[in-house]
VMD Tcl script that builds the backbone (N, CA, C; Angstrom):
set m [mol new atoms 255]
animate dup $m
set s [atomselect $m all]
$s set {name element resname resid chain x y z} {
  {N N MET 1 A 2.084 44.743 19.867}
  {CA C MET 1 A 0.962 44.657 20.214}
  {C C MET 1 A 0.148 43.750 19.508}
  {N N GLU 2 A -0.432 42.523 19.959}
  {CA C GLU 2 A -1.190 41.808 19.138}
  {C C GLU 2 A -2.727 42.060 19.516}
  {N N LEU 3 A -3.429 41.723 18.294}
  {CA C LEU 3 A -4.853 42.022 18.255}
  {C C LEU 3 A -5.377 40.720 18.946}
  {N N LYS 4 A -6.768 40.846 19.721}
  {CA C LYS 4 A -7.368 39.684 20.176}
  {C C LYS 4 A -7.920 38.692 19.287}
  {N N SER 5 A -8.175 39.341 18.032}
  {CA C SER 5 A -8.913 38.557 17.063}
  {C C SER 5 A -7.898 37.736 16.392}
  {N N ILE 6 A -6.828 38.080 16.160}
  {CA C ILE 6 A -5.692 37.274 15.730}
  {C C ILE 6 A -5.425 36.048 16.574}
  {N N LYS 7 A -5.497 36.368 17.952}
  {CA C LYS 7 A -5.069 35.318 18.719}
  {C C LYS 7 A -6.205 34.127 18.631}
  {N N LYS 8 A -7.319 34.272 18.552}
  {CA C LYS 8 A -8.741 33.605 18.426}
  {C C LYS 8 A -8.866 32.915 16.918}
  {N N ASN 9 A -8.174 33.298 16.100}
  {CA C ASN 9 A -8.039 32.743 14.532}
  {C C ASN 9 A -7.352 31.650 14.631}
  {N N PRO 10 A -8.209 30.655 14.054}
  {CA C PRO 10 A -7.505 29.217 14.118}
  {C C PRO 10 A -6.454 28.862 12.768}
  {N N PHE 11 A -6.774 29.907 11.844}
  {CA C PHE 11 A -5.779 29.747 10.741}
  {C C PHE 11 A -4.558 30.408 10.905}
  {N N ILE 12 A -4.365 31.276 12.110}
  {CA C ILE 12 A -3.076 31.899 12.225}
  {C C ILE 12 A -2.316 31.148 13.350}
  {N N ASP 13 A -1.339 30.961 13.214}
  {CA C ASP 13 A -0.554 30.262 14.506}
  {C C ASP 13 A 0.557 30.960 14.633}
  {N N SER 14 A 0.694 31.551 15.517}
  {CA C SER 14 A 1.911 32.650 16.164}
  {C C SER 14 A 3.182 31.900 16.210}
  {N N GLU 15 A 2.945 30.205 16.392}
  {CA C GLU 15 A 3.967 29.376 16.921}
  {C C GLU 15 A 4.981 29.331 15.932}
  {N N LYS 16 A 4.218 29.020 14.569}
  {CA C LYS 16 A 5.045 28.633 13.660}
  {C C LYS 16 A 6.197 29.661 12.848}
  {N N LYS 17 A 7.272 29.161 12.688}
  {CA C LYS 17 A 8.468 29.923 12.442}
  {C C LYS 17 A 8.611 30.194 10.874}
  {N N ASP 18 A 8.142 29.214 10.246}
  {CA C ASP 18 A 8.512 28.859 8.710}
  {C C ASP 18 A 7.252 28.865 7.910}
  {N N ILE 19 A 7.408 29.072 6.310}
  {CA C ILE 19 A 6.133 29.302 5.739}
  {C C ILE 19 A 5.647 27.979 5.558}
  {N N PHE 20 A 6.175 26.930 5.729}
  {CA C PHE 20 A 5.431 25.404 5.398}
  {C C PHE 20 A 4.655 24.968 6.464}
  {N N GLY 21 A 4.458 25.489 7.609}
  {CA C GLY 21 A 3.976 25.028 8.777}
  {C C GLY 21 A 4.617 23.910 9.071}
  {N N ASN 22 A 3.877 22.883 9.603}
  {CA C ASN 22 A 4.614 21.686 10.131}
  {C C ASN 22 A 4.949 20.548 8.827}
  {N N PHE 23 A 5.868 21.108 8.265}
  {CA C PHE 23 A 6.701 20.378 7.296}
  {C C PHE 23 A 7.339 18.932 7.644}
  {N N ASN 24 A 6.852 17.828 7.088}
  {CA C ASN 24 A 7.132 16.552 7.428}
  {C C ASN 24 A 7.981 16.006 6.443}
  {N N THR 25 A 9.384 16.057 6.709}
  {CA C THR 25 A 10.447 15.498 5.708}
  {C C THR 25 A 10.263 14.155 5.227}
  {N N GLN 26 A 10.287 13.262 6.217}
  {CA C GLN 26 A 10.110 11.862 6.127}
  {C C GLN 26 A 8.786 11.748 4.967}
  {N N LYS 27 A 7.698 12.263 5.351}
  {CA C LYS 27 A 6.614 12.003 4.351}
  {C C LYS 27 A 6.795 12.377 2.949}
  {N N PHE 28 A 7.506 13.625 2.799}
  {CA C PHE 28 A 7.577 14.362 1.683}
  {C C PHE 28 A 8.842 13.286 0.795}
  {N N LEU 29 A 9.580 12.822 1.447}
  {CA C LEU 29 A 10.569 11.835 0.702}
  {C C LEU 29 A 9.851 10.514 0.438}
  {N N ILE 30 A 8.869 10.078 1.455}
  {CA C ILE 30 A 8.344 8.781 0.841}
  {C C ILE 30 A 7.274 9.246 -0.320}
  {N N GLY 31 A 6.556 10.225 -0.432}
  {CA C GLY 31 A 5.934 10.870 -1.559}
  {C C GLY 31 A 6.759 10.926 -2.886}
  {N N VAL 32 A 7.963 11.680 -2.923}
  {CA C VAL 32 A 8.909 11.719 -3.828}
  {C C VAL 32 A 9.284 10.334 -4.671}
  {N N ALA 33 A 9.534 9.211 -3.631}
  {CA C ALA 33 A 9.716 7.917 -3.878}
  {C C ALA 33 A 9.014 7.403 -4.797}
  {N N ILE 34 A 7.634 7.380 -4.189}
  {CA C ILE 34 A 6.317 6.607 -4.813}
  {C C ILE 34 A 6.259 7.569 -6.281}
  {N N GLY 35 A 6.146 8.692 -6.332}
  {CA C GLY 35 A 6.259 9.507 -7.479}
  {C C GLY 35 A 7.022 9.007 -8.460}
  {N N ALA 36 A 8.230 8.708 -8.055}
  {CA C ALA 36 A 9.208 8.573 -9.070}
  {C C ALA 36 A 9.335 7.082 -9.687}
  {N N VAL 37 A 8.808 6.204 -8.801}
  {CA C VAL 37 A 8.539 4.997 -8.987}
  {C C VAL 37 A 7.552 4.836 -10.206}
  {N N GLY 38 A 6.296 5.549 -9.765}
  {CA C GLY 38 A 5.095 5.563 -10.740}
  {C C GLY 38 A 5.619 6.009 -12.113}
  {N N ALA 39 A 6.391 7.164 -11.952}
  {CA C ALA 39 A 6.469 8.062 -13.258}
  {C C ALA 39 A 7.443 7.160 -13.904}
  {N N TYR 40 A 8.507 6.255 -13.353}
  {CA C TYR 40 A 9.154 4.883 -14.156}
  {C C TYR 40 A 8.363 4.385 -14.808}
  {N N ILE 41 A 7.328 3.648 -13.902}
  {CA C ILE 41 A 6.512 2.376 -14.665}
  {C C ILE 41 A 5.808 2.790 -15.758}
  {N N LEU 42 A 5.153 4.338 -15.653}
  {CA C LEU 42 A 4.514 4.821 -16.513}
  {C C LEU 42 A 4.992 5.182 -17.851}
  {N N SER 43 A 6.527 5.273 -17.718}
  {CA C SER 43 A 7.040 5.908 -19.254}
  {C C SER 43 A 7.856 4.799 -19.523}
  {N N ASN 44 A 8.045 3.688 -18.810}
  {CA C ASN 44 A 8.903 2.591 -19.591}
  {C C ASN 44 A 8.157 1.508 -19.860}
  {N N GLU 45 A 8.084 0.916 -21.182}
  {CA C GLU 45 A 7.622 -0.141 -21.463}
  {C C GLU 45 A 8.046 -1.488 -21.127}
  {N N ASN 46 A 9.147 -1.499 -20.990}
  {CA C ASN 46 A 9.782 -2.771 -20.172}
  {C C ASN 46 A 9.768 -3.067 -18.845}
  {N N ALA 47 A 9.577 -1.961 -18.163}
  {CA C ALA 47 A 9.184 -2.064 -16.615}
  {C C ALA 47 A 7.640 -2.289 -16.479}
  {N N GLN 48 A 6.753 -1.915 -17.451}
  {CA C GLN 48 A 5.522 -2.137 -17.420}
  {C C GLN 48 A 5.151 -3.742 -17.596}
  {N N LYS 49 A 5.958 -4.311 -18.666}
  {CA C LYS 49 A 5.845 -5.515 -18.884}
  {C C LYS 49 A 6.444 -6.675 -17.995}
  {N N ASN 50 A 7.609 -6.214 -17.199}
  {CA C ASN 50 A 7.974 -6.582 -16.252}
  {C C ASN 50 A 7.125 -6.940 -14.925}
  {N N LEU 51 A 6.475 -5.884 -14.740}
  {CA C LEU 51 A 5.429 -5.580 -13.590}
  {C C LEU 51 A 4.305 -6.392 -13.715}
  {N N PHE 52 A 3.764 -6.348 -14.974}
  {CA C PHE 52 A 2.596 -7.427 -15.167}
  {C C PHE 52 A 3.282 -8.838 -15.264}
  {N N LYS 53 A 4.287 -9.324 -15.804}
  {CA C LYS 53 A 4.715 -10.635 -15.528}
  {C C LYS 53 A 4.765 -10.698 -14.212}
  {N N ALA 54 A 5.335 -10.043 -13.417}
  {CA C ALA 54 A 5.134 -10.503 -11.920}
  {C C ALA 54 A 3.948 -10.421 -11.143}
  {N N VAL 55 A 2.888 -9.569 -11.425}
  {CA C VAL 55 A 1.650 -9.659 -10.991}
  {C C VAL 55 A 0.769 -10.844 -11.767}
  {N N ALA 56 A 1.141 -11.371 -12.767}
  {CA C ALA 56 A 0.512 -12.583 -13.337}
  {C C ALA 56 A 1.256 -13.717 -12.552}
  {N N LYS 57 A 2.408 -13.902 -12.330}
  {CA C LYS 57 A 2.956 -14.877 -11.822}
  {C C LYS 57 A 2.405 -14.984 -10.169}
  {N N GLY 58 A 2.446 -13.929 -9.758}
  {CA C GLY 58 A 1.763 -13.806 -8.208}
  {C C GLY 58 A 0.267 -14.291 -8.334}
  {N N ASN 59 A -0.458 -13.796 -9.041}
  {CA C ASN 59 A -1.790 -14.250 -9.234}
  {C C ASN 59 A -1.821 -15.915 -9.308}
  {N N GLU 60 A -0.898 -16.454 -10.382}
  {CA C GLU 60 A -1.155 -17.747 -10.514}
  {C C GLU 60 A -0.565 -18.546 -9.617}
  {N N LEU 61 A 0.293 -17.864 -8.588}
  {CA C LEU 61 A 0.741 -18.905 -7.478}
  {C C LEU 61 A -0.117 -18.809 -6.543}
  {N N PHE 62 A -1.481 -17.543 -6.396}
  {CA C PHE 62 A -2.189 -17.535 -5.321}
  {C C PHE 62 A -3.197 -18.610 -5.757}
  {N N HIS 63 A -3.437 -18.731 -6.768}
  {CA C HIS 63 A -4.611 -19.678 -7.279}
  {C C HIS 63 A -4.311 -21.080 -7.113}
  {N N THR 64 A -2.689 -21.268 -7.326}
  {CA C THR 64 A -2.395 -22.751 -7.208}
  {C C THR 64 A -2.492 -22.944 -5.622}
  {N N GLY 65 A -2.129 -21.966 -4.591}
  {CA C GLY 65 A -2.005 -22.110 -3.238}
  {C C GLY 65 A -3.907 -22.390 -2.808}
  {N N ILE 66 A -4.591 -22.039 -3.537}
  {CA C ILE 66 A -5.854 -22.148 -3.049}
  {C C ILE 66 A -6.361 -23.245 -3.444}
  {N N GLU 67 A -5.987 -23.929 -4.579}
  {CA C GLU 67 A -6.399 -25.160 -5.158}
  {C C GLU 67 A -5.811 -26.440 -4.320}
  {N N GLU 68 A -4.408 -26.025 -3.815}
  {CA C GLU 68 A -3.824 -26.904 -2.904}
  {C C GLU 68 A -4.637 -27.045 -1.487}
  {N N LEU 69 A -4.927 -25.706 -1.031}
  {CA C LEU 69 A -5.930 -25.995 0.136}
  {C C LEU 69 A -7.049 -26.573 0.086}
  {N N LYS 70 A -7.736 -26.290 -1.186}
  {CA C LYS 70 A -8.891 -27.190 -1.241}
  {C C LYS 70 A -8.792 -28.718 -1.279}
  {N N GLU 71 A -7.791 -29.151 -1.992}
  {CA C GLU 71 A -7.489 -30.466 -1.899}
  {C C GLU 71 A -6.991 -31.159 -0.789}
  {N N ARG 72 A -6.444 -30.461 0.212}
  {CA C ARG 72 A -6.114 -30.865 1.551}
  {C C ARG 72 A -7.547 -30.893 2.362}
  {N N PHE 73 A -8.364 -29.878 2.173}
  {CA C PHE 73 A -9.605 -29.914 2.622}
  {C C PHE 73 A -10.363 -31.049 2.461}
  {N N GLU 74 A -10.404 -31.374 1.278}
  {CA C GLU 74 A -11.364 -32.916 0.676}
  {C C GLU 74 A -10.418 -33.828 1.357}
  {N N ASP 75 A -9.380 -33.802 1.527}
  {CA C ASP 75 A -8.479 -35.168 1.720}
  {C C ASP 75 A -8.968 -35.382 3.286}
  {N N ALA 76 A -8.630 -34.300 4.090}
  {CA C ALA 76 A -9.181 -34.393 5.647}
  {C C ALA 76 A -10.575 -34.714 5.565}
  {N N GLU 77 A -11.525 -34.006 4.652}
  {CA C GLU 77 A -12.951 -34.486 4.754}
  {C C GLU 77 A -13.122 -36.121 4.629}
  {N N ALA 78 A -12.545 -36.731 3.609}
  {CA C ALA 78 A -12.616 -37.878 3.372}
  {C C ALA 78 A -12.203 -38.840 4.283}
  {N N GLU 79 A -10.926 -38.298 5.070}
  {CA C GLU 79 A -10.487 -39.308 6.082}
  {C C GLU 79 A -11.344 -39.152 7.328}
  {N N MET 80 A -12.177 -38.248 7.511}
  {CA C MET 80 A -12.983 -38.089 8.480}
  {C C MET 80 A -14.450 -39.085 8.177}
  {N N HIS 81 A -14.745 -39.126 6.931}
  {CA C HIS 81 A -15.801 -40.010 6.605}
  {C C HIS 81 A -15.319 -41.251 6.747}
  {N N ALA 82 A -14.135 -41.770 6.508}
  {CA C ALA 82 A -13.685 -43.008 6.527}
  {C C ALA 82 A -13.456 -43.695 7.991}
  {N N LYS 83 A -13.380 -42.822 8.600}
  {CA C LYS 83 A -13.158 -43.299 10.185}
  {C C LYS 83 A -14.736 -43.258 10.653}
  {N N GLU 84 A -15.455 -42.784 10.172}
  {CA C GLU 84 A -17.083 -42.838 10.705}
  {C C GLU 84 A -17.503 -44.120 10.331}
  {N N GLN 85 A -17.036 -44.720 9.333}
  {CA C GLN 85 A -17.687 -46.031 8.699}
  {C C GLN 85 A -16.733 -47.113 9.170}
}
mol reanalyze $m
mol bondsrecalc $m
mol representation Tube
mol addrep $m
């Protein structure tokens, strides 16, 4: 015999069979992997140095690309002005 109040309670789901509810293994494993990488980076000085070097190199490449785009834009602008005259 089930009580009517239990059927209406949103916190009690009679469909769930396990104690974890809707456990998503894929999301759990992704979280474990991210946590392991984070713990490794936070605890390993060489990994930190390599990570910072990679970020600095990426930043340098980004700024170099922006400068190249600016130069191409200025060249195109100069060509347009030259054709007008």
